[in-house]
C-alpha positions as CSV (number, residue, x, y, z in Angstrom):
1,M,-3.6,-28.8,-51.8
2,T,-7.0,-29.8,-50.4
3,W,-8.5,-28.8,-46.9
4,T,-9.1,-31.6,-44.8
5,R,-10.5,-32.2,-41.6
6,T,-7.0,-32.4,-40.0
7,R,-5.9,-29.0,-41.3
8,T,-9.5,-27.3,-40.1
9,L,-8.9,-28.7,-36.6
10,A,-5.1,-27.7,-36.6
11,L,-6.2,-24.2,-37.6
12,V,-9.2,-24.4,-34.8
13,L,-6.6,-25.2,-32.4
14,F,-4.4,-22.4,-32.9
15,A,-7.0,-19.8,-33.0
16,S,-8.3,-21.2,-29.8
17,I,-4.8,-21.2,-28.2
18,A,-3.9,-17.5,-29.6
19,L,-7.4,-16.5,-28.3
20,N,-6.7,-17.9,-24.7
21,L,-3.3,-16.3,-24.7
22,F,-4.8,-13.1,-25.8
23,F,-7.2,-13.1,-22.7
24,A,-4.6,-14.5,-20.3
25,G,-2.6,-11.3,-21.2
26,I,-5.6,-9.0,-20.4
27,M,-6.2,-10.6,-17.2
28,V,-2.6,-10.4,-16.1
29,G,-2.7,-6.8,-17.2
30,R,-5.7,-6.1,-15.2
31,F,-3.9,-7.3,-12.1
32,D,-0.8,-5.8,-12.4
33,R,-0.3,-3.1,-9.9
34,W,1.7,-0.5,-12.1
35,H,-0.8,0.9,-13.9
36,G,0.6,4.1,-15.4
37,G,3.8,3.3,-14.6
38,P,5.5,2.3,-11.3
39,K,4.5,4.9,-8.4
40,G,6.3,3.3,-5.5
41,P,6.0,0.5,-3.2
42,G,2.7,-0.9,-2.9
43,H,0.9,-0.6,0.4
44,G,-1.9,-2.6,1.9
45,P,-4.6,-1.1,4.1
46,S,-4.1,1.6,6.5
47,M,-3.2,0.4,10.0
48,T,-6.6,2.0,11.3
49,R,-8.4,0.0,8.7
50,T,-6.6,-2.9,9.8
51,I,-7.5,-2.2,13.5
52,E,-11.1,-1.3,12.7
53,K,-11.6,-4.6,10.7
54,A,-9.7,-6.8,13.0
55,L,-11.6,-5.5,16.3
56,G,-15.0,-4.9,14.7
57,D,-17.8,-4.2,17.2
58,S,-15.1,-4.5,20.1
59,L,-13.9,-1.0,19.3
60,T,-14.7,1.4,22.4
61,P,-15.6,5.1,21.7
62,E,-12.4,6.0,23.0
63,L,-10.4,3.7,20.4
64,Q,-12.7,5.0,17.8
65,E,-11.8,8.8,18.3
66,R,-8.0,7.7,18.6
67,L,-8.5,6.0,15.2
68,K,-10.1,9.2,13.7
69,A,-7.5,11.1,15.0
70,H,-4.5,9.4,13.8
71,S,-6.1,9.3,10.3
72,A,-6.4,13.1,10.1
73,T,-3.2,13.4,11.3
74,M,-1.8,10.9,8.8
75,R,-3.9,12.3,5.9
76,E,-2.0,15.7,6.5
77,T,1.6,13.6,7.0
78,R,0.8,12.4,3.3
79,R,0.0,15.9,1.8
80,S,3.0,17.4,3.4
81,T,4.9,14.2,2.0
82,R,3.7,15.2,-1.6
83,D,4.6,18.7,-1.1
84,K,8.2,18.0,-0.3
85,R,8.4,15.4,-3.1
86,D,7.2,18.4,-5.3
87,A,10.0,20.5,-3.6
88,I,12.4,17.8,-4.1
89,R,11.7,17.5,-7.6
90,D,11.6,21.1,-8.3
91,T,15.3,21.3,-7.0
92,L,16.2,18.6,-8.9
93,L,15.2,20.7,-12.0
94,Q,16.9,23.7,-11.3
95,E,19.4,25.2,-13.5
96,P,22.2,25.1,-12.6
97,F,21.8,22.8,-10.0
98,D,21.8,23.9,-6.1
99,R,23.4,21.3,-4.1
100,E,22.2,23.4,-0.5
101,A,19.1,23.5,-2.0
102,Y,18.7,19.9,-2.7
103,L,20.5,19.0,0.5
104,Q,17.6,21.3,2.7
105,A,15.0,19.7,0.4
106,L,16.1,16.2,1.4
107,G,16.0,17.3,5.0
108,S,12.7,18.5,4.8
109,M,11.4,14.9,3.7
110,N,13.2,13.6,6.4
111,E,11.8,15.7,9.0
112,V,8.1,14.9,7.5
113,F,9.1,10.9,7.8
114,D,10.2,11.6,11.2
115,R,6.7,13.1,12.2
116,M,5.0,10.3,10.5
117,R,7.3,7.7,12.4
118,A,6.9,9.3,15.7
119,E,2.8,9.8,15.2
120,T,2.4,6.0,14.0
121,H,4.3,4.8,17.2
122,S,2.5,7.1,19.5
123,F,-0.6,6.0,17.9
124,M,0.3,2.5,18.2
125,I,1.4,2.8,22.0
126,D,-2.0,4.3,22.6
127,I,-4.2,1.9,20.9
128,V,-2.3,-1.3,22.1
129,E,-2.5,0.3,26.0
130,Q,-6.1,0.3,25.6
131,M,-6.7,-3.0,24.2
132,T,-7.6,-6.0,26.1
133,P,-5.5,-9.3,25.6
134,E,-8.1,-10.7,23.4
135,Q,-8.2,-7.7,21.0
136,R,-4.3,-7.6,20.7
137,R,-4.5,-11.4,19.7
138,K,-6.8,-10.4,16.9
139,L,-4.9,-7.6,15.7
140,V,-1.8,-9.8,15.7
141,K,-3.7,-12.6,13.5
142,S,-5.1,-9.9,11.5
143,L,-1.8,-8.5,10.7
144,G,-0.7,-12.2,9.5
145,R,2.7,-11.9,11.6
146,H,2.2,-14.9,14.0
147,R,4.4,-18.3,13.4
148,K,2.9,-21.4,12.6
149,D,3.6,-22.9,15.9
150,D,1.7,-20.5,17.7
151,D,-1.3,-22.1,19.6
152,D,-3.8,-19.7,18.1
C-alpha cells in the first residue's frame, strides 16, 4: 500500500474538519449560559440599568435618586430571596419531612416575591410619572417591546 497524494489530502481534510468541529464546540460551550449547571432562568440587565442606558444624559437628579433607592431596595430583596431559598432547601432536607415548616417557608418566599413586585410597580409608576413623553418613548424603544408597525 503506497502513500499517495490523494490519501495525504484526504487525511489533511479529515484532520482539518475534526479541528474545526473541536473549536466550534469550544466556542459554543463558551457562549452557553449554563456554566456550572442550570441556575434558573436567565435575566437581562436590571430595569434601573435599562432606564439609565435608555435615558442617558436626560436623567434628572430626581430620577437618579429614585433609581439608586430602587437598586438598594432590590439588592436587599434579592438577599432575602436567597435566604428564603436556603430556608426552603433546609426544610426539604429535614428528617422527618415537616409539611407545616415547608408550607411556612414557601409562604415566606411568596411574601418576598410580593414585596419585590410591589416595589417594582411603585418604582415604575414613580419613574414613568416623572418622565417626559420623549423619555417614555426612548424607554419603550430600549425595552424592544414595540410593534413593527409603530411610527418610531
